[in-house]
Each structure stands twice: as C-alpha cells, then as structure tokens.
C-alpha positions in Angstrom: -38.5 5.6 1.4 -36.0 5.7 0.0 -32.7 3.6 1.0 -30.2 5.4 2.9 -26.5 6.2 1.5 -23.3 4.5 3.1 -20.9 5.2 5.3 -21.5 9.0 5.5 -22.9 10.2 2.8 -25.9 8.7 4.4 -24.7 10.6 7.8 -22.2 12.9 8.5 -21.7 11.7 11.8 -21.0 7.8 11.2 -18.1 6.8 12.3 -16.7 2.8 11.9 -18.2 2.1 15.8 -21.2 2.5 14.3 -21.1 2.5 10.4 -23.5 -1.5 10.4 -21.0 -2.1 7.5 -17.9 -2.5 9.8 -16.2 -5.8 10.4 -17.6 -7.2 14.4 -14.7 -8.7 14.8 -12.6 -4.8 14.4 -15.3 -3.0 16.7 -15.3 -5.7 19.6 -11.8 -5.8 19.4 -10.1 -2.0 18.8 -13.9 -0.1 18.8 -12.8 0.2 23.0 -9.2 1.6 22.0 -11.1 4.5 19.6 -9.9 2.5 16.6 -13.5 2.1 15.5 -14.2 6.2 15.9 -13.6 9.6 14.0 -10.1 10.6 14.2 -9.9 14.5 15.3 -9.4 17.1 13.4 -6.3 18.1 11.5 -4.4 21.4 12.3 -4.8 23.7 9.4 -2.0 24.6 8.2 0.0 25.5 5.4 -0.4 22.9 2.4 2.6 24.7 0.1 5.2 24.8 2.6 5.5 21.5 3.6 8.4 22.6 5.9 6.0 24.1 7.6 3.8 20.4 9.1 6.8 18.3 9.2 6.1 18.3 12.7 3.3 17.1 13.0 4.2 14.6 10.5 6.8 13.3 13.0 4.7 13.4 15.6 2.0 10.9 13.6 4.3 8.9 12.9 5.7 8.4 16.5 1.7 7.4 17.3 1.5 5.1 14.4 5.2 3.0 15.8 3.1 2.7 19.0 0.2 1.1 17.8 2.1 -1.5 14.8 4.9 -2.4 17.2 2.2 -3.3 20.5 2.2 -6.8 20.6 -0.1 -8.6 18.7 0.2 -12.8 17.7 -1.3 -15.1 15.3 -2.9 -18.1 17.2 -1.6 -20.4 14.3 2.1 -21.4 14.3 3.2 -20.5 10.6 5.5 -22.7 9.4 9.6 -21.9 9.8 11.3 -19.2 7.4 14.3 -18.3 7.0 15.4 -14.8 7.4 18.7 -12.9 5.5 19.5 -8.6 4.6 20.9 -7.9 1.6 22.1 -4.0 1.1 22.6 -2.8 -3.2 23.3 0.5 -4.6 20.9 3.1 -5.7 21.0 4.8 -8.7 22.5 7.8 -7.1 24.5 5.8 -5.1 22.6 4.8 -1.7 22.1 2.6 -0.1 18.7 -0.1 -0.3 18.6 -2.9 2.4 16.4 -6.2 1.0 15.4 -8.1 3.9 14.6 -11.8 1.9 12.3 -14.3 4.0 12.1 -17.6 2.1 10.5 -20.9 3.5 12.9 -22.6 5.9 14.0 -25.8 4.1 12.6 -25.4 1.4 14.7 -26.5 -2.5 14.1 -25.6 -5.8 12.6 -22.4 -7.7 10.4 -20.5 -5.9 7.6 -16.9 -7.3 10.2 -13.5 -4.9 7.4 -11.4 -3.7 8.4 -7.7 -3.4 7.1 -6.4 -0.2 6.5 -2.2 -0.5 5.0 -1.6 2.9 3.0 1.8 3.2 3.4 5.5 4.9 2.7 7.1 2.6 5.5 6.9 0.8 6.5 9.3 3.2 6.3 8.1 7.2 6.6 4.2 8.4 10.2 2.2 9.2 10.2 -0.5 6.9 11.1 -3.1 9.8 7.9 -2.1 11.9 6.3 -5.0 13.8 3.7 -5.8 11.3 5.5 -5.5 7.9 7.7 -8.2 8.6 5.1 -10.4 9.9 3.4 -10.0 6.8 6.5 -10.6 5.1 6.9 -13.8 7.0 3.4 -15.1 6.4 4.5 -14.3 2.8 6.8 -16.9 2.9 5.0 -19.1 4.9 3.1 -19.7 2.5 6.0 -20.5 0.0 7.3 -17.7 -1.7 10.6 -15.9 -1.2 9.2 -12.6 0.3 11.7 -9.2 0.1 11.2 -6.2 2.2 12.1 -3.0 0.3 13.9 -0.9 2.5 13.2 2.5 -0.2 13.8 5.9 1.0 10.4 7.7 2.7 10.4 11.4 1.5 10.8 12.5 5.2 12.5 15.0 6.2 11.4 16.3 3.6 14.6 16.5 1.9 14.8 17.0 -1.9 17.0 14.0 -2.3 14.3 11.9 -0.4 11.1 13.1 -2.1 9.5 11.9 -5.7 11.1 10.0 -7.0 13.7 9.0 -4.2 11.2 6.1 -2.8 10.0 5.4 -7.0 13.4 5.1 -8.1 14.5 2.8 -5.0 11.8 0.3 -5.4 12.7 -0.4 -9.8 16.1 0.0 -8.1 15.3 -2.6 -6.0 13.3 -5.2 -8.2 16.0 -4.9 -10.8 18.6 -6.5 -8.8 15.9 -8.9 -7.9 15.3 -9.8 -11.5 19.1 -9.8 -12.4 19.6 -12.4 -9.8 16.5 -15.0 -10.4 19.1 -17.7 -11.3 20.8 -17.2 -7.9 18.0 -16.8 -5.5 15.9 -19.6 -7.6 13.4 -17.0 -8.3 11.1 -18.4 -10.8 8.3 -15.5 -11.1 9.1 -11.8 -9.8 5.8 -9.7 -8.6 5.4 -6.6 -7.0 3.7 -6.0 -4.2 2.3 -3.3 -2.0 -0.8 -1.7 0.3 -1.6 1.8 0.7 2.0 4.1 -0.4 3.9 1.1 -0.9 0.3 -0.2 -3.5 1.3 2.7 -5.4 5.6 2.7 -5.4 4.5 -0.7 -6.7 2.4 0.2 -9.9 4.6 3.4 -10.2 7.1 0.4 -10.4 6.0 -1.2 -13.2 4.9 2.2 -14.7 8.2 3.1 -14.9 10.0 -0.3 -16.1 7.1 -0.1 -18.9 8.6 3.0 -20.0 12.3 2.1 -19.7 11.5 -0.8 -22.0 11.8 -3.4 -19.8 9.0 -5.3 -19.7 10.5 -8.1 -19.6 11.2 -7.5 -15.4 8.2 -7.9 -13.9 5.9 -10.9 -14.2 3.1 -9.4 -12.4 2.3 -6.6 -9.7 -0.3 -6.9 -6.4 -1.6 -4.0 -5.0 -3.5 -3.4 -1.7 -5.7 -1.0 -0.8 -4.3 1.6 -3.5 -2.8 5.1 -2.7 -2.9 6.4 -6.2 -5.0 9.5 -6.7 -3.9 12.7 -5.1 -6.8 13.8 -5.1 -7.3 14.8 -1.1 -7.5 18.0 -1.3 -9.6 18.3 -4.0 -13.5 20.1 -3.1 -16.9 17.5 -2.3 -17.9 18.5 -5.1 -15.1 16.6 -7.5 -14.8 13.6 -4.6 -18.5 13.3 -5.0 -18.1 13.2 -8.8 -14.9 10.7 -9.3 -14.4 9.1 -6.0 -16.9 8.9 -3.5 -15.3 6.5 -1.2 -13.1 9.9 -0.3 -16.4 11.9 1.2 -17.9 8.5 2.8 -15.4 6.8 4.0 -13.6 10.4 5.1 -12.3 9.5 8.4 -12.1 5.9 8.3 -8.3 5.6 9.4 -7.4 7.9 7.3 -8.8 11.5 6.8 -8.5 13.1 3.2 -7.2 16.6 5.5 -4.4 14.8 6.5 -3.2 12.2 3.3 -3.9 16.3 1.6 -0.9 16.9 3.8 0.9 13.8 3.3 0.8 14.0 -0.7 2.0 17.6 -0.8 5.1 16.6 1.6 6.0 13.3 -1.4 6.0 15.7 -3.7 6.7 19.3 -2.3 6.5 21.2 -5.3 3.5 20.0 -6.8 4.5 20.0 -10.3 3.2 15.8 -10.2 -0.3 16.2 -9.4 -1.1 14.1 -12.4 1.8 12.1 -12.9 1.1 8.8 -13.1 4.5 8.1 -11.6 3.6 9.6 -8.8 -0.3 9.2 -8.8 -0.7 6.1 -11.0 -4.9 6.9 -11.0 -4.5 9.5 -13.2 -2.5 7.2 -15.7 -3.8 7.1 -19.5 -5.2 3.4 -21.3 -2.4 3.6 -23.4 -0.1 4.5 -20.4 -1.2 0.7 -18.5 -1.0 -1.4 -22.0 1.3 -3.6 -22.0 1.8 -3.7 -18.2 2.0 -7.6 -16.9 -1.1 -9.5 -14.9 -2.2 -7.9 -12.3 -4.8 -7.6 -8.6 -6.3 -4.9 -7.3 -7.5 -5.7 -3.4 -9.5 -2.4 -1.5 -11.5 -2.5 2.3 -15.1 -1.6 1.8 -14.4 1.0 4.2 -11.7 2.9 3.4 -11.7 6.3 1.7 -8.9 4.6 -1.3 -11.5 2.3 -2.1 -13.0 4.0 -5.6 -9.7 5.5 -6.3 -8.7 1.4 -6.0 -11.6 0.4 -8.5 -11.8 2.5 -10.6 -8.3 1.7 -11.5 -8.9 -1.8 -11.9 -11.4 -0.8 -14.3 -9.0 1.3 -16.6 -6.4 -1.6 -16.4 -9.4 -4.1 -17.8 -10.0 -1.8 -20.6 -6.3 -1.1 -21.5 -6.5 -4.9 -22.5 -4.2 -5.6 -18.6 -5.1 -8.7 -16.7 -6.5 -7.8 -14.2 -8.4 -9.3 -10.4 -9.9 -6.6 -8.5 -11.3 -8.0 -5.0 -13.2 -5.6 -2.5 -13.0 -7.3 1.1 -16.2 -6.5 2.4 -16.4 -5.1 6.2 -12.8 -4.3 6.5 -11.0 -0.6 6.7 -7.8 0.6 5.3 -4.8 -2.3 5.6 -7.1 -3.4 8.6 -6.0 -7.0 7.2 -1.7 -6.7 7.8 -2.2 -4.0 11.0 -4.6 -5.8 13.0 -3.5 -9.6 11.6 -4.3 -10.9 15.9 -7.9 -9.6 15.1 -8.9 -10.5 11.8 -6.3 -13.7 11.9 -7.7 -15.2 8.6 -8.5 -12.5 6.3 -4.5 -11.8 6.8 -3.5 -15.6 5.9 -5.6 -15.9 3.3 -4.7 -12.4 1.6 -0.7 -13.8 2.2 -1.5 -16.9 0.7 -3.6 -15.5 -3.0 -0.9 -13.1 -3.6 1.2 -16.2 -3.7 -1.4 -18.3 -5.6 -1.6 -14.9 -8.0 2.4 -15.6 -8.2 2.1 -19.4 -9.2 -0.4 -19.2 -11.3 1.4 -16.6 -13.8 
C-alpha cells in the first residue's frame, strides 16, 4: 500500500486536530477551544480593492487581540528584566517607539535583538501580551530585546503601505547601530516572526542595497511569511511551495493571506519585489548578507517558503542554519507559550545563543 501523502495533500478534510503529527499538548489544551479546527471560509471579496475588505481585517484583528491578550503565564519565574522606551524619528518624520527590555542588574556589553512582531505587516499591535512576553523571555535569556513599533499597513493609507513598515524597521536598526556604545550592545541581531520575519529579512536586504553591510551582525527569522504567493493556483503551489496546500487552514488560510498580502502592497506591482516578498530574492541579491537562522514549523502553510529561502541563502554563500519545529503550527511557541513552555523558552534562548556565537 503506498504511503499516504501528508496533511491535506492526502486527506483534504484533515485538520490540526486530526493530523497525527500535531503536538499532543496543542490538541489537548487548545483543541476544545476550536484552535485546531479548520477555519470557516473567508468571504469572497475584490482583491484589487483593499478598501473593500478593510472591515474584514479590522474584525480579524479584534478577534486575534482577544486570543492574544487572554491570560497566560509560565510555570517558571524568569530572571528579572528592566523595561524602558524611547521614541525616534523615522525617515518620513514619523514617530517609531522602541520598547527595550534588558536583564536587570547585568553590566557589560550584551547582544541586542530587535523584535519585529507578526501580523502580516498589516495588523497586530507591538505591545500585545505575547509580544511583550516574548521580548522579556529573550531579555531574561541574556540579551537586550527591543520591540519595534513599526507602522502596520492597516488602515490602508498610502503612508502606511509598503514600504512604510520596512522603512521603520530599517530606521530602528540604524538607530540601534548608532547607539551601540551608549546602550552597551556587543552584537546587533534583527529578529521577527511571520510578517515580522518578512521585515527582518527585507531589512537585511535593504541595508545591503544601501551599502550598510556593517550594521547587522545577523538575522533570525521565525516562521517567515515571505512569498506573497497565497493567491496563486494550487498547481503553482504544489510545484513550488506544496506546504501551502498541505497545511492550508492550519491556523493560516491561503484565502485570508492573499487579501492580507494585497493590503500590504495595494498596487499589486511589487509581487516579486524581494523587499516586499523576500522569497523572490535572487542568489545575487542574497550574497553578502550576514549569518542567519531560519526556523519553520512542520504544520505551517509557510513551512516550505522558509526552507526554500534557507537553501537559497546557502547557495548564495550565506552562513545559515535552518530548523523545523516538529509538531508545531505557525508561531505557536510564541502565542501558546503557556502550553508550549519548553519550546517557548528554548526558542528565546536559541536566539541569544546565535547572537553570542557571532
């Protein structure tokens, strides 16, 4: 009997709840709340008119906020951290808030890790509970952690669409580079998850294009959302990025991501621009980038774009590590930190390990 294809490639009705690969604790704890079911269909909207689905995105963000800010706590007490904030000016005169966490009472230079949050570059607030807890976990592991409050594309204004969030991310990194001595920074690492991983990688590409290759010492991308190919045909996906079909609806659905991608870049003219969608970068684009880590989740529709990108980095001569988090879904080590405490803390420590090894 031939082996069954994984996920929805072998059974279109499969869900995280019924997929035997899903981490048992995710199913046990989150399953009863519907988090392991396939989502309801996304309403059909005119993808060429982002304003027509702005309200859908607002409602999606409100629902996510309820989940994100539901009470969650770790069973262990982390080492104490000190918190502060600074507001800098972006290149367009806009304010960019940087929220800084650092180990309490620790002197001497430390690696600094920018945290660029997820949300498809369109939604989610920088200071949601999971984002703050993630930054604190990184700081408690021995680094200065900086949450970058970049401009989301929502409310779909030209001043907030691509490349606004990218510019804010780059400007924050440039500021931190200029303050290495004052802030006691030994190494500067850009880090983000999902849409934040897109901005992390795009920032590294942008700095290279600007000839500022000495700014970043490395970058670390978790579950990167980098292809923008979510509205393409299943035939294209199966040929190039089969996990988009295999895991469609496992926390993320292609239909919804296609709308979010267009909301980020409403003109539709940057679909293969690597600064908007780094998966499309050529090996020449990638040559000379600093060392990188690309971590993906086994049960994530975005898995293959992260893995494929890591291979492209390696072919370009970039020192890159790539890891698959077996049994996990998209970003669950950050969002479901109480359920996956071991994975949550291990992921934070690994970022600091990477920074210290550079």
